[in-house]
N, C-alpha and C positions, 0 to 999 in steps of 0.2 A: 459534560457530561463525563466521569471517568471510563475508561475503556481496558480492558484486558491487555495486558501489552505481552511481546515477545520478548523472551528473557535470554541474555546471552549464558553462556556456558558456566563463566565464574558467578553469576548472581545467583543462577538457578542452583548450581552444585553447593554453593555457600548455603543457602537457604534451607533446601530439602536434606541436605548431609547433616545437618544441626537441629533440626528442628525437633520438639518432642514426639510429633506423629511420623517421623520420617521412615520410608521402606524404601528397601532396596527397587522394588518394582516401581518407585517412582523416580529413580536416578536417572542422571543423563544415561548414563552408559547402559542402563536397561533400553530404553528409548533408541540407541546407536543400537545394539543388538537384534532389536525388533524389526527397524530397519531393515538390516542387511540378512536376517534369516525367516522372517514372517512377511516380506514385503509390506508392512506399515508405515507410514508417515508419522514420525515422531514431532509433535510441536510442545514447545516448554513455554508455558504462558503463566504471567502473575499478575498481582493488584497491587499497587503502591500505593503508600500515604506520607505526604511530607517526605517523598525519596525514599522511602523505607518500605522493602518489600515485606508483606503481611498476609499474603495467602500465594500459594503457586500450584501448580500441577502439571504433570505430562498427559499428553491427549494422545493416543496413536489411534490416527486416522486410517480408515477405508476406504477408499472411491470406489461407489457401485457403477456399474454398466450405465447408469441413469444418471450419470453428472451429477449426483449428490453424495455427500458423506454419511457416514456415522463413525462413533469414536468410542474409545474406552479410556478409563483413566483408573489403571488396576493399582488397587488400594490409597487411590487419592480421594480427596483433593488432601492437599498438605494445609491445614489452617484449623487454628484453635476452634473445637468444635463446642467448646462452653460460650463461643461468643455465637449467640445464635444470630446479633444483628449482623456480624460480619458475614454469617454463613448465607443471610439473607441478599446483601451488598454483592458478594461474591455470585450466587446464583441469577440474580438479575443481569449483571453483566456476561454471564456464560451464556444466557438466553439471547443478547443481544450479538454474541459471536459468533454463536450459531446461525444465526440468521444470516450474518455477514458471509460466512464462509459456508452455509449452502448445507449445513448437519441435518439429518433427520433425527437422531437424538445422539446423546453422549450418555455413556454407561460408566458408573464408579461404584467401586464398593471398598467404605473407608475400613482402617485398620482399627475399628473401633467393637468394643465387646457389646453385645447385647444385652444379656443377662449373667448372673452367676449361674452355673448348673452344678450337680452332682456328678458322681461318676456314671452314672446312667444317661446322662447329657438333661434331665427333668431340673426345672427352675427351680433354685434354693429361695426358699421363704425367706422375705427379710433381707435378701442379699442385693446387692448392687446392681441395678439395671440402668438402659438407655432407653427406654419408654420413649421419655417424652423429645428425644431428640428423633427418635423414628416418626414420631407423628408431625414431629413441627417441618420435618424433612418432605413429608407428604401434602401437609399444608402451605409449601413452596412451589407445589405442581410435581415434584418426583414421584416416579410409578415404582412400586417396590416389588421385584419380580418373585417374592416368594420364601419361606424360609425351608430351604431345600438341606437334605441330612446327609447327603455323600459327596460324591465329587461332581456334581450335576451342575456347578456353575463355573465362570472363569477360574475362579480362585477357591481353594476349600473354606467352608463357612464354619469349621473346627479345627482347633489344635490343640497341642500341648505346649505351653510357654514355661521356661525353668527361669526364676526370676534370680538373677545373679548380682544383686545389690546387697551382699551379705558374706560373712564369712565362708571361705569354702567349706569347711565341717558341716555346716549348715545345709549348703549346697548338695553334698553327697549325702546327707541326713535323710532329704526326700527321694531319692533312690528307692527303688523295690529291691528287696532282698535277692532275689534272684538275679538282678542286672548288676549288682553290685560284686555278687559270686561270679558272673562272668567277666567282670573286668579280674578279677582276681585271678581267676582260670586262663586268662589269656596270656598271663607273664610265664606259664609252663613250657612256652612256645618261642619265646624268645623274638616278639615280633618287632621288626625295624620300623617306626614312625617318622615319616619324611614328608616335608609340604611343596614338593616339586610337582609344579603343574604338569601331567603329561594325559593329555587330552584322549590322545591315540590309545594308550591302556586302559584307560576309563571305560573307552566306548567298547571294548572288549569284555570287561565285566559286564557292562551294561546290558549288553546283546544278550550275555548269558542269563541274565535276571528276567530280559523281556522274551526269552524263549520258555523259560519255566514258568514264568507267571503270567504268560499269554498276555502281553501288550505290546503295542507298536513301538521300536526304536528308536530312538533319535539316531543321525548319521553320526560320524565320526567328525566331520566337519562341522556338524552343528556346536558340536560341543569345544570343538577348536576355535569357532569363532565367537563362544560364548566366553571362555577363557581369554581371547584377546581383547575382547570390547569390553568386558567388565574390570580389568584391568586390577587395581588395588583393593575392590570391593568383593574381590574371591579368594578362596583360599582352598587348596587340597588337603587332606589327612589322607597319606597311603602309608597301607600295614602291607609290609613283606616277610615272606619266610625264608630262610635256607634250609630246603628238604633235607640233603644229605648230612647236614649237621644235625638236626632234629632227628634222624634216623638213627644216627651214631649216640646220640645223647640216649634216646629211648629204648636201643640195645643195651648200653651199659647200665642204665636204669634196672632192665628185665634181669641181668645176671645178678645185680646187687638184692633184688628183692629173692630171686630162685634162690641165694646164697642164705639169705635171710631165714627163708622157710624152714630150711634144714636144720636150725638150730632154735627156732622159737616159734613153738607152737601154740604160745599162749596169744598170739597174735596172727593167727594161722588165717581165720576171716577176713579179716582186712588185707592182709598180704596175696591172699588168692583175688582178693578185688581189684586190687592195685595191680597185679599181674595181669589180669585181661584187661584192663584199660591200657596198660602201658603195648602190651602187644598188638593191641588195637592201635594205637596211636603209630609203633613201627611199622605197619602192615599200609596205614596211610602214606606214608612219605619215602619208602625206600627204593620206591620204584620212579619216583619223578625225579627226570632227569637234569629240570633245569636247577643251576646251583643256586639263582636269585627270583623269587616269585611274588608277585604283587598277587594279593587274595583278595583286597579291599581296599576301595577308593571314595572317601566322600567327599564331597564340593559342599563348600560353605559359603555363602554371601553376605555382607555386610554394609550398614551405615556408620556413621562417627559413633554413635553409641548403640547398636542393635545389632544381634546375629541369628543366621537363619541357617537351618540345613536345608541343604535344596536337591540335589542327586547323590545318590547313592549306587555302586556296584559293586559287587560281588560272587565268587563263586562257592562251590561247597566245601573248600577247605578254608575260606573266608568265614563258615558258620563253624565247621569243627573246629576252628583254633579261637574262634571267639573275637576275631577280629573285627567284626561289624559291630561287635558293641563297644570294643578298644579304640576304634575311629571316633565315635560317637563320643564317647568319655573325653579322648584327648581333645576333640575340638570343643569342647563346654569348657574343660577346663582353661584353656587357652583364651577364651571368650571370656572367661571370669578374673586369670591374669591381667589382661589387656583393658579391664575396666568396663566390660557394655553392661548395658543393664540388663538384658534378657537374652536367652538362647531360645528360638520357636523351632520347634520341628517339624513347620511348615505343612500342618495338613493331616487330619485323619476324620474320620467319618462319624456322623451325628447320632448315629444308631450303636450302641457298642454290640447289640444283640444280631447285628446284620447277618444274615445267611451267605452275603457274597463272602466266600472262603479267604482269597487273598485280601480283602478290604478288614476282615474281622481279625487276621493275622498280623497285619499291619497296625491295626487300632491295639491289639494285646502287646505287641513289642513296645509301641510308642508310651503305653500307661506307664510302662515299668519305669522310665524316667521320673514318675511322678510330679508333683509341683500341680499347676494350672491345667487345668481340662476348660479350654476357653471356646465360647460361640461368639461367634463376629455377626455382626446388624445383618450384614446381606447386601445384594446390589439394588442400587436406584438407578432406574433410566430416564433423564431429563429429555422431554420429549420435545423437537420444533416443530416438525412436519406429521402431524397424527395420522392423516389416511395411509402415509408412507411409510410410516411407523408400523402399522398393522399388515401392509401389503408386502414389504419388505422379505420376512421370513418365506413367504411364498414364492416371492419372485428370484429370489437367490435360488431357493432349493431347484426351480425350472433352470434355472443361468447354467448351474453346476451340471445339471443332468445334459444339459444340451454340449457343454463342454468336453464332458467325459465321453459323449458319443462322437 
């Protein structure tokens, strides 16, 4: 009988990185990062036929105090989801693997669209869907954990995804007018964009975001380890300003507009409005002591043919100078130039009318990029020990409470 095999780095990386369902969360490097920073044990397994690898997955294993394991295959498995026989065979082998290795269950949440949705997250009548796959997975014994709307699962179940397999002019054409306007306005601030990895500087911006938006920040070491472990699958987009140069620039422009106001009464209203904006910009930068200042940093991740935005850090000036929009723009343009299939914004809500302020704000920003609002199929659990599967959440809750005390 066939068995799931442990794969070498070369075997696993070559297969996962180039497969049509590739995802950076299934990369070898992500497994190493989860080992270093999350205390999980990565296992890279696959199925071969005629010495050819046809399916694989990363399983992140967590040992319980009861000498049993549970596992998670983020955005896995990597296989052809149109081949139901392959899915069935892989599932049967995974069940044997779980028995041999004392797993309670393994969870996975594939990069598979559930159904076409409109801007309000409602199903599109006559649109594409994967209902048949959903029912088939359940028939094989997978337990679907529900169609959660916001960020209640391990990964976002909704996202915005930009198709890059078309001319750049068409990609720009899907951008919302206000987003395109913010890009144009960013050039007024002479932003300098580079790709130098700087985890410590990123952390400082990330911490400012966490203070403002009330979420728990990762540590500086977390981002340093992430950057080191992910290697060539990560790229920074940093936006810098030169405050003194900007202050001098706006001071000169103020003088120019004031002179024009003395002689051009026909444009009085426009010039006065322009003057108000210039004075506001001048006040923003005149007292900043740093010669060069990082105001926004975006971290993106990649497989060979796909791209995702993953972490963003910015301060107030990053918003004032439209550096946030500019970093996303530069990242999307870079991915298009390098021939990636899509750029994914990695998560939004499934309820565009949510009353959760921060989530509503996030969704409103990301929808301005246009293109596809996508709903993923969700999480499936393959259960090996049914009694322990039901008992585990209760036992872990008690165990963690005891440890804290």
